[in-house]
N, C-alpha and C positions, 0 to 999 in steps of 0.2 A: 491343322489343329482346330477343333471346334470352339465355338464361342464360349461354351460352358467350361471347357478345359482351360481356355485362356483366362477366364474370369477366376477360376479356382487358382491357377498359377499366380495370377496377379494378386489375389487376396493373400496368398502365402508369403509373398515377398514384400508386400506393403506393410510397413511399420510406421505409425505416426511418429513424427519427430517430437520429442519432448523438448521443452524449453526450460531454461532455468532463469529464475529471477536474479538479477544482478544485485546481490545483497550489499556489496560495497558501494554501489551507486546510490542505493536508497539510504544507507548510513551517512554518506556524504551529504545528501540532500537534507536529511534530518539535522545534521550539524549546521548547515547553512541556515535553516529555519531557526534553530536555537540561537544563532549568532546575529540574526536580523534585529536591528535596533527598533525601538518603538518611537520613531520620529515621524512627524507629519509628512515630510517629504519622502519618506520610505514607503508610502502607501502603494505605489506601483510595484515595488519589489515584494511587498507583503502579498499583494494580489497574485502576482506571478508565482511566488513560492507556495502559496496556498493551493493554487491550481495544480502545481506539480505534486504536492503532498497528497491531495485528494486522488489524483490519478494513481499514485503509488499505493495508497491505501486500498483503493478499489481493486487494483491488481492482486494485492495480497489476500483480500477477502474472497477472491476467486480460487484460491488454493485450498487443497485438502489438508487441513491442519488438525484433523481428528475432532472436528466440531461436534460430531454426534457422540463421541466417546469421552470428551474431556470438558468438564464443567468450567475450568478456568478459561479455556479457549472459547467456549460458548459465551461466557461473560464478556470476553474481549470483542467478539463479533457483535453482540448486542449493543455494547457501548459504541462501537465503531459505526454501526448503522444508525444509531440515534444521533451521533455527531454529524453524519453525512446528510441528514434530513435537510431539505431545502429551507425549511422554516427556521433552522438553527444557524444558517449561514449569515454572516454580516452583509449588509447592503452598503451602497455608496453613501447613504445618509448616516450610517453609524460612525462614531468617532474612530480614528485610526487605532486607538488602543483596543477597541473591541475586535477589529479585524486582526490585529496582531495577536491577541489572546486566542482567537479561533485558530489562526495559523499554528500557534504553539500547541494547542490541544490536538489538532490533526497530526502534527509532527510527532507528538508523544505517543499517540495511538499507533501511528505508522511504525515507530520505533519498537513498540511492544510486539506488534505482529511480525515485523521483519526478524526480530530475534527469535520468536517462536518458529517462524519458517526456517531460519538458519539452524535452529536446534533439531528440527525434524530432518533436515538434510545433512546433519553432522557438520555444520559449518559454524560452530560456536566461536567464541573468542571475540565478542563484541568490543569494538573500539569506541563505541558510543555509549555514553552514560544514560 
């Protein structure tokens, strides 16, 4: 078998593996963020939860949610990218309540995008408010 025919055969059988975002895990993480108290000693938990929420939000922003065809989705993307700007993030010098509010804002944006993602995948039925 020639290299050309092997390449052609390989190209026909290769299909990239699609992955699915675990909507339930993201919903659970949003719930945790919503339940995190705004206490001075909760700062490490707030920082950890914020990092998790940012990662999940960035993952969702990489999905095709009809950004180019849906004005509401486009608005969500724009708001999410504004929220994720480094100059919008709290620093260690900011009060705990500022870090807590930022975590909540990221969680709310993540919730909106995960529900949009779930709707596009036919996985409605949010158990998160």
